[in-house]
KOLVO-676532 format. One record per residue (C-alpha): x, y, z; residue in one letter; residue number from 1. Coordinates in nm, 4 decimals. Layout:
c1_c2_c3_res_n
X_Y_Z_A_NUM
...
// end
This chain:
c1_c2_c3_res_n
3.5375_2.7559_-11.6901_M_1
3.4606_2.8372_-11.3359_S_2
3.6035_2.6246_-11.0637_T_3
3.5125_2.6053_-10.7050_A_4
3.7047_2.4745_-10.4163_G_5
3.6985_2.4374_-10.0438_Q_6
3.9939_2.4964_-9.8038_F_7
3.9656_2.3792_-9.4465_S_8
4.2306_2.4192_-9.1806_G_9
4.1796_2.2404_-8.8548_L_10
4.4634_2.1674_-8.6144_G_11
4.8028_2.1327_-8.7811_T_12
4.6917_1.9714_-9.1063_A_13
4.5661_2.1627_-9.4078_S_14
4.3472_1.9872_-9.6705_T_15
4.2650_2.1146_-10.0161_W_16
3.9646_1.9554_-10.1902_T_17
3.8906_2.0258_-10.5567_S_18
3.5170_2.0620_-10.6427_S_19
3.5474_2.1075_-11.0167_S_20
3.2731_1.9277_-11.2088_P_21
3.5310_1.7898_-11.4547_N_22
3.7361_1.6245_-11.1785_R_23
3.6630_1.3394_-10.9416_L_24
3.5649_1.4255_-10.5868_Q_25
3.8182_1.1679_-10.4518_S_26
4.1218_1.3660_-10.5712_N_27
4.2558_1.4952_-10.2382_K_28
4.6028_1.6046_-10.1280_H_29
4.6982_1.6363_-9.7568_T_30
4.9933_1.8557_-9.6485_I_31
5.1392_1.8692_-9.2902_N_32
5.3903_2.1593_-9.2748_P_33
5.5092_2.0836_-8.9172_V_34
5.5892_1.7196_-8.9967_T_35
5.7783_1.8078_-9.3123_S_36
5.9845_2.0692_-9.1203_F_37
6.0836_1.8182_-8.8503_V_38
6.1819_1.5617_-9.1119_E_39
6.4017_1.8156_-9.2912_N_40
6.5747_1.9111_-8.9646_V_41
6.6362_1.5457_-8.8719_K_42
6.7785_1.4664_-9.2129_S_43
7.0236_1.7602_-9.1970_S_44
7.1271_1.7275_-8.8277_A_45
7.3981_1.5008_-8.6819_N_46
7.2322_1.2056_-8.5100_S_47
7.5345_0.9801_-8.4639_S_48
7.5340_0.9945_-8.0813_S_49
7.3203_1.0928_-7.7855_W_50
7.5232_1.4113_-7.7269_C_51
7.4675_1.5199_-8.0884_A_52
7.0949_1.4495_-8.0790_R_53
7.0507_1.6130_-7.7354_N_54
7.2960_1.9046_-7.7032_P_55
7.1347_2.0283_-7.3845_G_56
7.1663_1.6909_-7.2036_V_57
7.5316_1.5734_-7.2171_P_58
7.4704_1.2520_-7.0192_V_59
7.2149_0.9958_-7.1261_Q_60
6.9683_0.9280_-6.8417_P_61
6.9115_0.5769_-6.7148_I_62
6.5928_0.4211_-6.8414_K_63
6.3662_0.2876_-6.5704_A_64
6.2695_-0.0731_-6.6259_Q_65
5.9078_-0.1702_-6.5788_A_66
5.8478_-0.4202_-6.3004_L_67
5.6987_-0.7508_-6.4035_R_68
5.4282_-0.8853_-6.1774_L_69
5.5004_-1.2333_-6.0456_L_70
5.2459_-1.5061_-6.0035_S_71
5.1804_-1.6769_-5.6705_T_72
5.3767_-1.9874_-5.7719_A_73
5.6783_-1.7791_-5.8803_E_74
5.6740_-1.5806_-5.5569_E_75
5.6619_-1.8969_-5.3451_S_76
5.9440_-2.0628_-5.5403_S_77
6.1610_-1.7514_-5.5168_R_78
6.0996_-1.7195_-5.1434_S_79
6.2003_-2.0832_-5.0933_L_80
6.5135_-2.0326_-5.2994_M_81
6.5941_-1.7178_-5.1000_K_82
6.5619_-1.9086_-4.7719_E_83
6.7826_-2.1925_-4.8980_D_84
7.0442_-1.9427_-5.0141_K_85
7.0378_-1.7648_-4.6772_A_86
7.0838_-2.0945_-4.4926_N_87
7.3737_-2.1905_-4.7176_F_88
7.5462_-1.8534_-4.6725_L_89
7.4992_-1.8765_-4.2956_H_90
7.6615_-2.2208_-4.2814_S_91
7.9357_-2.1079_-4.5190_Q_92
8.0174_-1.8044_-4.3051_N_93
8.0294_-2.0260_-3.9970_A_94
8.2823_-2.2566_-4.1636_K_95
8.4893_-1.9611_-4.2846_L_96
8.4968_-1.8163_-3.9329_E_97
8.6137_-2.1521_-3.7986_A_98
8.8936_-2.1683_-4.0563_I_99
8.9987_-1.8089_-3.9791_A_100
9.0088_-1.8791_-3.6039_A_101
9.2115_-2.1984_-3.6545_A_102
9.4717_-2.0252_-3.8731_N_103
9.4831_-1.6970_-3.6761_N_104
9.3761_-1.4807_-3.9722_V_105
9.0821_-1.2527_-4.0393_T_106
8.7485_-1.3630_-4.1811_F_107
8.7773_-1.1303_-4.4819_D_108
9.1181_-1.2765_-4.5700_H_109
8.9846_-1.6335_-4.5830_V_110
8.6742_-1.5234_-4.7749_K_111
8.8880_-1.3427_-5.0309_G_112
9.1112_-1.6486_-5.0809_L_113
8.8140_-1.8794_-5.1371_I_114
8.6107_-1.6457_-5.3603_N_115
8.8980_-1.5248_-5.5787_T_116
8.8394_-1.7677_-5.8642_K_117
8.4624_-1.7274_-5.8507_T_118
8.4645_-1.3474_-5.8623_N_119
8.7233_-1.2861_-6.1332_Y_120
8.7435_-1.4473_-6.4788_H_121
9.0377_-1.3153_-6.6776_H_122
8.9764_-1.5004_-7.0035_S_123
8.7644_-1.7712_-7.1638_C_124
8.8797_-2.1186_-7.0632_R_125
8.9694_-2.3569_-7.3428_A_126
8.6785_-2.6008_-7.3837_M_127
8.6703_-2.9408_-7.5507_L_128
8.4437_-2.8246_-7.8338_Q_129
8.6798_-2.5392_-7.9197_N_130
8.9739_-2.7786_-7.9076_A_131
8.8005_-3.0168_-8.1489_L_132
8.7202_-2.7351_-8.3902_V_133
9.0795_-2.6145_-8.3750_H_134
9.2139_-2.9658_-8.4408_A_135
8.9912_-3.0057_-8.7450_K_136
9.0763_-2.6565_-8.8741_S_137
9.4392_-2.7623_-8.9107_L_138
9.3365_-3.0132_-9.1768_K_139
9.2093_-2.9469_-9.5261_V_140
8.8973_-2.7307_-9.5386_N_141
8.7089_-2.9774_-9.7516_T_142
8.7183_-3.2382_-9.4781_E_143
8.5474_-3.0135_-9.2277_L_144
8.2016_-3.0823_-9.3721_V_145
8.2489_-3.4591_-9.4023_K_146
8.3757_-3.5241_-9.0502_V_147
8.1309_-3.5112_-8.7605_D_148
8.2907_-3.3952_-8.4360_L_149
8.0503_-3.5930_-8.2206_E_150
8.0739_-3.9178_-8.4229_A_151
8.4263_-3.9988_-8.3015_H_152
8.4454_-4.0189_-7.9209_P_153
8.7837_-3.9391_-7.7671_L_154
8.9536_-4.0630_-7.4538_S_155
9.0329_-3.8415_-7.1572_Q_156
9.4021_-3.8138_-7.2500_S_157
9.3185_-3.7202_-7.6100_E_158
9.0763_-3.4516_-7.4934_E_159
9.3381_-3.3033_-7.2593_E_160
9.5980_-3.3092_-7.5389_L_161
9.3648_-3.1254_-7.7786_L_162
9.2816_-2.8643_-7.5162_I_163
9.6528_-2.8133_-7.4467_E_164
9.7255_-2.7656_-7.8173_K_165
9.4436_-2.5123_-7.8437_L_166
9.5807_-2.3209_-7.5469_Q_167
9.9286_-2.3127_-7.7014_E_168
9.7814_-2.1906_-8.0309_Y_169
9.5952_-1.9097_-7.8541_R_170
9.9088_-1.8041_-7.6672_E_171
10.1073_-1.8035_-7.9929_L_172
9.8387_-1.6026_-8.1694_K_173
9.8185_-1.3404_-7.8921_M_174
10.1890_-1.3081_-7.8015_R_175
10.3789_-1.4503_-8.0976_G_176
10.6507_-1.2460_-8.2676_T_177
10.6045_-1.1474_-8.6320_H_178
10.8399_-1.2601_-8.9056_M_179
10.9719_-0.9164_-9.0064_N_180
10.9439_-0.5482_-8.9244_N_181
10.6980_-0.4777_-9.2061_T_182
10.4363_-0.7148_-9.0691_V_183
10.4954_-0.5763_-8.7203_T_184
10.4376_-0.2189_-8.8407_A_185
10.1147_-0.3204_-9.0196_H_186
9.9904_-0.4915_-8.7039_N_187
10.0663_-0.1843_-8.4913_V_188
9.8906_0.0494_-8.7351_N_189
9.5832_-0.1726_-8.7488_Y_190
9.5570_-0.2044_-8.3720_M_191
9.6162_0.1689_-8.3158_V_192
9.3343_0.2519_-8.5588_D_193
9.1000_0.0158_-8.3758_R_194
9.1906_0.1553_-8.0345_I_195
9.1514_0.5133_-8.1607_T_196
8.8041_0.4430_-8.2939_K_197
8.7035_0.2712_-7.9716_E_198
8.8283_0.5658_-7.7651_L_199
8.6402_0.8139_-7.9811_E_200
8.3219_0.6091_-7.9589_N_201
8.3662_0.5747_-7.5846_L_202
8.4088_0.9508_-7.5588_H_203
8.0867_1.0072_-7.7502_D_204
7.8986_0.7617_-7.5275_R_205
8.0406_0.8507_-7.1856_T_206
8.2314_1.1789_-7.2273_G_207
8.5734_1.0468_-7.1144_I_208
8.9100_1.2114_-7.1830_Y_209
9.1987_0.9931_-7.2998_A_210
9.5461_1.0272_-7.4504_T_211
9.7227_0.7359_-7.6204_L_212
10.0978_0.7176_-7.6891_F_213
10.2378_0.4366_-7.9059_V_214
10.6161_0.4370_-7.9481_M_215
10.8637_0.1973_-8.1031_R_216
11.0863_0.0034_-7.8646_G_217
11.4064_-0.0096_-8.0733_H_218
11.5849_0.2225_-8.3142_V_219
11.5787_-0.0422_-8.5897_N_220
11.2020_-0.0900_-8.5722_D_221
10.9979_0.0451_-8.8636_T_222
10.6975_0.1184_-8.6425_I_223
10.5613_0.4697_-8.6843_Q_224
10.5359_0.6329_-8.3423_S_225
10.2086_0.8157_-8.2972_T_226
9.9732_0.9622_-8.0432_W_227
9.6039_1.0393_-8.0283_T_228
9.3789_1.2338_-7.7911_A_229
9.0035_1.2607_-7.7503_T_230
8.8283_1.5977_-7.7561_N_231
9.0701_1.8651_-7.6210_N_232
9.2913_1.6313_-7.4133_S_233
9.5981_1.7627_-7.5955_A_234
9.5492_2.0999_-7.4225_D_235
9.6208_1.9344_-7.0861_F_236
9.9885_1.8804_-7.1718_W_237
10.0292_2.2405_-7.2841_Q_238
9.8377_2.3968_-6.9934_D_239
9.9557_2.1777_-6.7041_V_240
10.2837_2.0126_-6.8112_I_241
10.3841_2.3290_-7.0023_Q_242
10.4969_2.1265_-7.3058_Q_243
10.3267_2.0412_-7.6344_P_244
10.2073_1.6858_-7.6682_V_245
10.4316_1.6359_-7.9736_A_246
10.7455_1.7183_-7.7696_D_247
10.6373_1.4753_-7.4986_I_248
10.5865_1.2062_-7.7638_A_249
10.9401_1.2644_-7.8983_H_250
11.0901_1.2402_-7.5488_K_251
10.8894_0.9277_-7.4785_Y_252
11.0212_0.7705_-7.7996_E_253
11.3814_0.8547_-7.7090_Q_254
11.3382_0.7043_-7.3636_W_255
11.1772_0.3871_-7.5040_A_256
11.4568_0.3337_-7.7580_C_257
11.7217_0.3544_-7.4842_T_258
11.5570_0.0880_-7.2675_Q_259
11.6589_-0.2047_-7.4879_G_260
11.3290_-0.3858_-7.4332_Q_261
11.2733_-0.4919_-7.7919_S_262
11.1235_-0.8418_-7.8250_P_263
11.4091_-0.9359_-8.0576_D_264
11.6626_-0.9004_-7.7751_I_265
11.6215_-1.1980_-7.5410_V_266
11.8622_-1.2804_-7.2621_E_267
11.9957_-1.6356_-7.2857_H_268
11.9521_-1.8705_-6.9911_D_269
12.3107_-1.9263_-6.8889_N_270
12.4120_-2.0385_-6.5416_L_271
12.5284_-1.6967_-6.4194_A_272
12.2163_-1.5083_-6.5302_S_273
11.9739_-1.7668_-6.3887_V_274
12.1612_-1.7702_-6.0561_R_275
12.1354_-1.3925_-6.0429_K_276
11.7599_-1.4018_-6.1161_Q_277
11.6907_-1.6644_-5.8478_V_278
11.8973_-1.4882_-5.5820_T_279
11.7306_-1.1531_-5.6509_K_280
11.3798_-1.3053_-5.6534_T_281
11.4312_-1.4796_-5.3187_I_282
11.5780_-1.1687_-5.1571_L_283
11.3035_-0.9409_-5.2905_D_284
11.0362_-1.1806_-5.1660_G_285
11.1972_-1.1956_-4.8214_L_286
11.2123_-0.8176_-4.7935_R_287
10.8527_-0.7835_-4.9046_Q_288
10.7317_-1.0527_-4.6605_A_289
10.9169_-0.9038_-4.3634_T_290
10.8770_-0.5389_-4.4699_N_291
11.2475_-0.4820_-4.3963_K_292
11.4557_-0.3225_-4.6681_R_293
11.7995_-0.4078_-4.5236_N_294
11.7490_-0.7768_-4.4422_I_295
11.9920_-1.0333_-4.5890_I_296
11.9125_-1.3960_-4.6697_M_297
12.0944_-1.6519_-4.4530_N_298
12.1037_-1.9996_-4.6063_Y_299
12.3358_-2.1636_-4.3478_L_300
12.1310_-2.0809_-4.0357_N_301
11.8019_-2.0372_-4.2223_Y_302
11.5802_-2.1852_-3.9493_E_303
11.7086_-1.9645_-3.6678_R_304
11.8026_-1.6460_-3.8535_S_305
11.4969_-1.6299_-4.0816_I_306
11.2087_-1.8514_-3.9638_I_307
11.2414_-1.7962_-3.5883_L_308
11.3644_-1.4383_-3.6109_A_309
11.1103_-1.2997_-3.8608_Y_310
10.8302_-1.5600_-3.8700_G_311
10.8438_-1.6252_-4.2471_V_312
10.9160_-1.9466_-4.4344_K_313
11.0056_-2.0262_-4.7947_L_314
10.7471_-2.2833_-4.9093_V_315
10.7586_-2.4903_-5.2279_G_316
11.1349_-2.5334_-5.2739_W_317
11.1840_-2.8159_-5.5305_P_318
11.2481_-3.1464_-5.3518_T_319
11.5196_-3.2556_-5.5945_D_320
11.7162_-2.9327_-5.5440_V_321
11.9317_-2.8967_-5.2339_K_322
11.8458_-2.6000_-5.0114_F_323
12.1649_-2.3977_-5.0442_V_324
12.2649_-2.0599_-5.1772_N_325
12.1696_-2.0534_-5.5481_P_326
12.5156_-1.9186_-5.6258_S_327
12.6624_-2.2559_-5.5168_S_328
12.4329_-2.4694_-5.7365_I_329
12.6396_-2.5915_-6.0308_G_330
12.3703_-2.7682_-6.2378_V_331
12.1817_-2.5277_-6.4630_I_332
11.8736_-2.7529_-6.4898_S_333
11.8255_-2.7363_-6.1104_E_334
11.8585_-2.3572_-6.1060_V_335
11.6078_-2.3283_-6.3922_I_336
11.3570_-2.5474_-6.2064_R_337
11.3979_-2.3284_-5.8996_L_338
11.3562_-2.0139_-6.1135_R_339
11.0404_-2.1486_-6.2768_D_340
10.8940_-2.2422_-5.9360_A_341
10.9553_-1.8897_-5.8074_L_342
10.8100_-1.7255_-6.1186_C_343
10.4978_-1.9452_-6.1266_S_344
10.4220_-1.8933_-5.7571_G_345
10.4761_-2.2579_-5.6559_A_346
10.7686_-2.1450_-5.4382_C_347
10.6829_-1.8419_-5.2247_F_348
10.7387_-1.6786_-4.8870_W_349
10.4695_-1.7611_-4.6318_K_350
10.4077_-1.5604_-4.3154_K_351
10.3641_-1.8033_-4.0246_L_352
10.0815_-1.7632_-3.7792_S_353
10.1373_-1.7503_-3.4060_K_354
10.0461_-2.1187_-3.3608_C_355
10.2711_-2.2307_-3.6461_E_356
10.5579_-2.0242_-3.5122_R_357
10.5267_-2.1745_-3.1623_Q_358
10.5043_-2.5250_-3.3054_E_359
10.8178_-2.4747_-3.5142_F_360
10.9992_-2.3300_-3.2120_L_361
10.9126_-2.6395_-3.0061_A_362
11.0403_-2.8686_-3.2810_Q_363
11.3590_-2.6694_-3.3137_W_364
11.4251_-2.6756_-2.9400_E_365
11.3678_-3.0528_-2.9291_S_366
11.6222_-3.0950_-3.2065_R_367
11.8698_-2.8816_-3.0146_V_368
11.8260_-3.0850_-2.6957_T_369
11.8634_-3.4074_-2.8976_A_370
12.2107_-3.2958_-3.0029_G_371
12.1455_-3.2441_-3.3702_E_372
12.3650_-2.9958_-3.5549_A_373
12.1018_-2.7293_-3.5941_V_374
12.3346_-2.4315_-3.5971_L_375
12.6101_-2.4542_-3.8535_K_376
12.9339_-2.2925_-3.7315_P_377
13.1084_-2.0296_-3.9342_R_378
13.4010_-2.1308_-4.1457_K_379
13.7282_-2.1033_-3.9512_K_380
14.0201_-1.8975_-4.0699_R_381
14.3263_-2.0690_-4.2034_A_382
14.5541_-1.8960_-3.9483_D_383
14.3592_-1.9981_-3.6369_V_384
14.5937_-2.0261_-3.3354_G_385
14.8632_-1.8061_-3.4841_V_386
14.9522_-1.4861_-3.3025_S_387
14.8543_-1.1739_-3.4954_H_388
15.0803_-0.9361_-3.2944_K_389
15.3286_-0.7285_-3.4853_R_390
15.6809_-0.8666_-3.4437_K_391
15.9625_-0.6374_-3.3270_A_392
16.2289_-0.5873_-3.5961_P_393
16.5703_-0.7479_-3.5386_S_394
16.9049_-0.5685_-3.5412_G_395
16.9839_-0.6627_-3.8998_A_396
16.6470_-0.5344_-4.0178_E_397
16.7010_-0.2043_-3.8315_L_398
17.0453_-0.1504_-3.9904_S_399
16.9083_-0.2315_-4.3356_A_400
16.6243_0.0118_-4.2804_D_401
16.8672_0.2891_-4.1865_K_402
17.0753_0.2273_-4.4980_E_403
16.7657_0.2456_-4.7181_N_404
16.6660_0.5737_-4.5587_R_405
17.0118_0.7257_-4.6111_S_406
17.0166_0.6257_-4.9764_E_407
16.6666_0.7406_-5.0610_G_408
16.5210_1.0938_-5.0641_P_409
16.4649_1.2681_-4.7306_P_410
16.1384_1.1712_-4.5696_R_411
15.8963_1.4371_-4.4573_K_412
15.8468_1.4744_-4.0866_R_413
15.5035_1.4707_-3.9405_L_414
15.4267_1.7965_-3.7674_R_415
15.2672_1.7974_-3.4307_G_416
14.9141_1.9080_-3.3709_S_417
15.0022_2.1813_-3.1191_R_418
14.8031_2.4990_-3.1314_K_419
14.9874_2.8082_-3.2377_R_420
15.0445_3.0586_-2.9547_T_421
14.8864_3.3909_-3.0386_L_422
15.0128_3.7238_-2.8913_P_423
14.8146_3.8438_-2.5895_K_424
14.6402_4.1798_-2.6119_S_425
14.6763_4.4634_-2.3577_V_426
14.4346_4.4462_-2.0683_E_427
14.3405_4.8191_-2.0805_F_428
14.3356_5.0295_-2.3980_I_429
14.3617_5.4075_-2.3611_Q_430
14.1389_5.6249_-2.5721_D_431
14.2835_5.9248_-2.7630_T_432
14.0014_6.1480_-2.6347_D_433
14.1075_6.0836_-2.2762_D_434
14.4658_6.1829_-2.3595_D_435
14.3481_6.5115_-2.5101_D_436
14.1399_6.5906_-2.2031_N_437
14.4373_6.5262_-1.9736_E_438
14.6554_6.7641_-2.1780_E_439
14.3896_7.0389_-2.1499_D_440
14.3804_7.0015_-1.7739_L_441
14.7573_7.0305_-1.7490_D_442
14.7522_7.3525_-1.9480_D_443
// end
């Protein structure tokens, strides 16, 4: 049986149509060789990242966003808002300049102090809704569906208490110590795996180089020390530091184990240790405020020797703690309160401005003229008024001294420091050649 067919090729698609009388004319099959080739390549290639899909373009270009046309009402409202914002910023800058001029500081310093909390947000603040959910999660799970959080209004004190409990729970969850070394090792392994994956993904997206070292902090810890590096970052240690990364990891582990900074070792708050911490913190703050490394804290004449001499003042000292040297405070609760105030920033060294320094000087001079005991005198010696000259020995003491010398071994005499006399050389030295010449002339 004869068959006839028609083959047409136009563009990139090829179509074969069967014209056999025993077959239907609608039986057609379309084949696109270019499309099938591209699909095979895509299925076999690595398309996990931009760098893999585009080997010739290592950095992904920024996509340009299309501008949206605004209506007349939107443009007018935005212009009004822009004018209001400009007026507010102008008035705000004027107030900031007035504050800076009154306190003798720069405008940028005042602006940074005011905008610190608005520019930086370190973590999510504990909200009332989260506190309510946390309080209900501590109960049985079956009661969570039955109880409506909004059906039971709470007082202000109860809301603050719930928020405080939520904050404590978050702190415990983030910084709490595990029960044993096994759980600690599992936690470290899990977190290291997560960080490693994030670093690898970040390298694929941005092309960064990173090296991560994780070492145990005590010899008794069961944590497995490890390290990881993205791409060829490990070659840096061999090429530049001239040491393999494994050797550096071993040295880092040895150093960490000798530091004694394991979370299981906690220094107890006894009176001596807290005194030492407070004294060191105050002295370090004074040296940092005055930028003088050799300065010493003076608690007796603090106003004259510190405030007037260097223009700094210790602000926020607890009112129920006497201002004395922390080494002379005998109640541990007072020293702990002072330590906590220094650590939290409530007690700090403040650099006085020129106006504040002049005002304090005027007050101090008025107190001096009023006869107040501003300067505390130094403690007197116990032997004040007694002559410190060496007494001449009596006759009995001299005779006893001579007898002791005669009985004991001979004492060495101290030699004088005279220079040794060296022999003087002859003024003129005759040469042997001259003597030979004289003998020849005589002959």
